[in-house]
N, C-alpha and C positions, 0 to 999 in steps of 0.2 A: 503495500500500497503506499502512495505516495505520504510525502511528508509535508506535511502544513507549513510554513514558517510566515506568521503573522497572518494578514489577510489578503497580502497580495502576493506573496511569493510560493510556488512549487518547489518542490525538490525531487528531481528526477532519480531515479533509480539506478543503480551502477551497470545492471544490464543495458538499460535505454542509453547511459554514457556511451559505452561500450560500441552501440551500434550508431553512434555517429561517424564511427570511422568507418567502418565496414558498408553501411549504405546511410549516408548524410542526407540524402533528398529524404528519402523518405522516412527516416527517425526524426529530421525537423520537423513534418507534416505530422506524425506523430505525436510529436511534443505538442505539437498546436491543439489537435483534436485532443488531446487528453488533459492539458494542464491547462489551454488557452485562455480558459477564463479567469486564470490567477494573475493573467498579463504576463506575469516574469515566471523564470522558469532558472532554478540554477541546476548546475551539472555536476555530479560531482566530480573529483578530481582526487589524483593519489598525494598531493601534496595539500596542507590542512592552509598552508600560505598562498595559495590558488584560487581565487574562486572565479567560476565562470557561468555568466549567467544570460538566455532565450531572453528576449523583449518579443513582445506578440503584439501588442498596443502600438496603433499608430502613432498616438499623445506622447508617448514613453520616448518613441524613435525619434521625431522631433526635438524632443529635450536633446534626448545626446548630438544628434548632428546638426541641428541649428540654435535651437534659445541657450544650450549649453558646452557648447561645442568646445572653447575654451578650456573646460576642466577634462576634456579627453585629446589622446592622439591614437593614433593608426595600432591596429591590434597586432601581437606580436607577429602573426602569420605574412605581414608585409615586409619583414625584416628581411629573408631571404631574396623578394624579390629585389632589395637594394643591389644584389648581386649582378641581377642585368641592368636593371633601370637606373643605378645609379641614385640619386637623390634630385628625379623628376619630379614632376606635378602628382605624381602617384605616391610615391613615397617619403618626400619633405615634410617637413616638419614647424610649424610656427610663424615665424616672421622670414621665413627662408621660402618655407610656402605661399605667404601672401606674395611678396616680392614676384616671383615668376610667375605667377597666375597675371597679377597684373601685366607684366611684361607679354607675359605668350597672350593674353584676351582680344585684343584689337585682331588677331590672326584668324581668331573665331566667331567673330561679329557676321552676320549672314551678309553685308554691305561688302567680306571679305570672300564669304566662303560661297557667296553666288556663280561666281567664275568658273566654278567646280562642275557646276551642272552638265553640259555639253562633253565635257570629259567624260563623265560617268556614264552618260546613255551611249558615249563611244565604245567604253572599252565593254559595255555589257550587248552592245554589238556584236564588238570582235568576238566577240565570247563564244555567242553562238554560231559563226561562220563554219568553225569545223562538226558543228551535232547535225546528226543524222534524225531523219524518221522512225519512229518506233527504237531508237537507239538507247540502251541504261547508260546511264551516267551516274559519277559517282557524286549526286549533286554539291555533296560538302567539300570536295574537293574542289569543283566549279567555282563554287560561291567562293570559297579561299584565293582562288586564281585571280577573280575579279576584283575583288576588294585587295589583294595586294597588288596590283596593277593600276587601281587606282589612287591608294594611299602613295606609291611609288612617284607616283607624276604629281599629284598634289603635295607632298611634302620635299621632291627633289626636281620641279620641272621637268623631270626627263622618263623615259624608260631604261632598266636597269636591263641587262643582259639575263636569257633564262634562265642561263643556267643557275649566275648570283642570285635572282629570286627563289631558284629551288631550293640553294643551300640556305637562303633566310628563311624559308617558311619551316624548313626540316630541322634550323636550329631551334626556332620559337616551340617547334612540336616536342622536342627533345625536352627542352627546357624546363616546358612546362609538364610533363609527366615526371621527370626528376626529382621537378621542386615539389611538387604533392606526394611522393613516393618518401621522400624526407619528410614533411611533416605528419605524413602517415607511419612510418615506420621509424621514423628517429634517425637509423642508420643506413642510407640503402646503400647497394651491391656496389663494389668499385666501378663497375660496366657502366652503371648508372652516375655516377660520380664521375667519371668520364665525359660522358655524354654531355654531362651538364656544365664543364667548363669548356669543355669544346666548342659547344656552341655559344657560349658568352666570348669566346676567343676568336669565334667567327663571325662574331655580330660586332664584336668592338674594331677589326680592321676591316670590314665593309664600312661602316658608318662614319668612323674617322678619316676614310679614303674622300668618302664623297664631301665631309666636312670640306676636308681642305682645297676641293677643286670648287666648290661653291663659293670659298673666301677667296681664291684668284678671281674669279667670274667677276664678282662683286667690285674687287680692289683693281679691276680692271677698266671699272666702266660699266658693266652690265647691268641693266636693272629690271632684276627678274621677281614676278611674283607668287612662286611658290611658297610654300609654310615655312622654310627651311632660310631663304631668303630673308622674310620679312624677321623671323626670329634673329637672324644677322645683323640687319637693320635698325634694330631694336637696340632701344638703350636705358640704362635702368634711369629714372629721375632722380633719383636722389645724388648721383655724384657723375651722371654722364659715361658710364663705364658699359663696355660693350659686355656678351655673355663669353665666357672661355671656349675652348672648345671639351672641354670637359664638361659644365653645363650645357652644351648644345646637345653634344650627346646623351644626355641626359633626358633631354628633354624630349628628344629625334624617337630615341627607343621608344619612352614613355607613348608618345603620341602615335608613332610606326606598329607599336604592340596593340593599343587601344583602337586604331582606327583603321584595322584589317579585320584582325582575328574576330573580337566582340560583333562587331558588322555581319561579318559571313555566317558565325551559328545564327546570330539573328535569323536570318536570311533563311538558311538551312531550315529552322525551326518553322518558319512560316511558311514556305511550301509542303511540307512535311503536312501542317494543319490542314492548308487550304486544299490539298489531295484526298483529305479525311471527312472532307465537308462539301458535298457538292452543292448546295445551296447556295454555299458564301462563294465557290468556286463559281457560280453563274455570275452570280451579281457582282461579283470583279471583273468578271470578262463585259459585262453589261458596262460597267462603269469603263473600261478601257474602253470600249469601241465608241460608246456615247461622248466622254471625253474628250476623246485624241482623235477618233473620225481617221485612224489608221495613219497619223501622220507621228514621228517621233514624240516622245514627251518631254519638258523643258521647264525650267525652274519654276513657271505660272502652274505648269502640271500639279507640281507638288502640293497646291494649295486647293486645286480643284479636286484634286481624284481623292475626296474624303471618305469615301468608303475603304479604298485601302488603306487609308490612314488609319482608322478604325482595327484593320485585320491587323496590318503593324504593333498596336498598342495592346490588340489582345493578345497576340505572339508574346509580346515580352513581358503580358503578365504572368502567362503560363511560363513560359521558357526564359525567363531574364539571363541573359548572359553572364551580366554579375549579379550571380543568387545570391552572395550574402554578405555583410558588411560585418568588421571589427573593430570595435571601439576599448581602450584601456583608461583608465580614470588616473589624472593625471594629480589628483587630490581628493577630499570628502566632497563627496556629493550627493545631492538629494535626486532622484531620477522617480515620479510617480509615486512621491510620499513615502518614499524609502530611502533610507542613508546609505550610502554602498562609502567604501574605504579605497584610498590609492591604492593602485594596482587590480582593480577588478575589474575581468575583461567582459565585455557586452558580444553578445552574437545579433545581431538584427539581418534576420532570412527574410530577402524578396520574395524568393520562391513559395516561403511559407506565408507570409502575411498578406501577398496578392493571391492567394487560394481561401483566404480567412472567411467563413461563411457571415461573420463579423459585420465584411465593408463588402463582400459581393453575392449576388444571387446564382446558387449554382455554379459555388465558383471555378470546378473543377473541367467544367462545360466551356467548349471555345464558341464565343457567342461576341462576333465584333460590334455587332448591333449596338451592345451595351454601352459604347464610347459617343452611339451618335449623339446624345442629347448631354445633359449637364451633368453627368454621373463624379467627373471631378472635381465640380466643383460641389457634390454632396458630400461627399467620403470625408474622412480627414486627408490633409495632403501626406501623410508618410504610409496611406493606405496602397500608395501605389508607386513605388520609388524606382523605376529599373534601373537612374542613372544617377544613383544615392541620391545625395541633398547636402542643402546648407554651402558653406565656401567651398567644400570638397568634389560638390557638383560636377558629373563628366563635361568639361570644358566643352567638348567636341559632339555635344549631344544635337545641336544642330545640325552639324556635318553628317551625322551618322544618321540623322533621322532622313534627310536628303537623300542621299545616297541609296538607303534601303528600298524609297517609296521609288524612286526611279530606275533602278533595276527589278522591282518587282513588275512596274508595267512596261519596261521594255523587252522583258522576257515575257509577260504574260500576255502580250499582245498577241506573239507567234508560236507558244507553244502551250500545250495541255503537260503536267508533270503529276506521273502516278506513283504510289512507294510500289517498285519493284514485289513479286511475291511473294519470293525468299527472305526479305528483307526483313530484320528483325530489331526495332526500335527500341532502342536503352540509354538512358543519359549516363554520364560520368560528370562528374563534376571538379574538373582540374582547375587553374587557373579561372578559366570561365566556363560555362554549359556547354556543353558540347556531345553531339550523337558517339557513342561508344563504335569504334570501328568503321566509323562516317555513316552516310546515308545513300543507297542508291535509291537512284526515280528513272522511270521510262519517260523520253521526253517525245509527244505527240505532236505533229504541228497541225496548229490550229486552222483550219479550214476557211 
């Protein structure tokens, strides 16, 4: 029987705590279903000095991420990411993070990213050039390819060699799998350790070479509009200094990782969900045919394709690429009327909270229409937070939405994607939420 600590905190059993390591998503939903009414669930740990809590109340999550965010820092799981991302926007803290975000923010305003719409459509079109009618496609790989090409062009203003792109993609995948292995098992195999360090070594070599080449172009008088050029040309207002190569590397790696992997997985899950709901698929096609009238989508189309946006929002509700957020208390702090101590750790699961009956009717069902009205104004702000929140909300959220809508529209005009008959769909929570072993679909040309 669970132990109730006061009125608002329940304590999970050791067996339930162990399940978080073996079946994390299922276990987090179980905690929500069994203890959610208590809002806060304590997870037993081996050490009495370490206390971990899950928060299932959207108002409490807002307290941590927004109202009292200065009392928290990133959770311990993020420390390992520094090996790959350094102290970029995802991993830096305090004033350093505030300073970096202020410098990078203008590059992600709509007026800055609007120029990339046509580039996104062009890359989606290019992806389909080799597709054949009734062809089996590893759609997870296809979405990774198109988003990798897009982030490469938007970040660096040019395409990279295909082999180099393959090396980068493989390095990210190796890092993700070995990083999670290290978190779960504590002591990954020597082979996985070598993969981890080789991945970082490869990425270091590639990105520093690109930064050096881009600096030379700018110093020679070239005025380019890619994200890296904007970051190189930006200046800290405090002293007018520019980013060092190390600071640029950290930002590039963070944007590069977040800018293709999360969007690729979101698109993969969206195609899967559309394929499983014929009525949604038909409404999706009807909107594309009515709004676009056979023409390629444009920046203006992103706003006009309202149902496609609803599909994307509902996909991110059920399968958020960033499926959980961690924070550690920097001081004694009160959350939900309960006092917590410095060093206490908090988990906030988008995957679980966004499937809560408290906030959503038929929470496990795929119903894009729920976003057609004013749902997001009726529910608490942090009942739906696929991009995180507060000062650390994903800086590229508008870019990601624009990219996803344009890719969905470009491909959806030409192809129907159906789940392959022998395909087993299983989620695996690594750094991001992805299909285990990818997702194979059949591409059929639309008549």
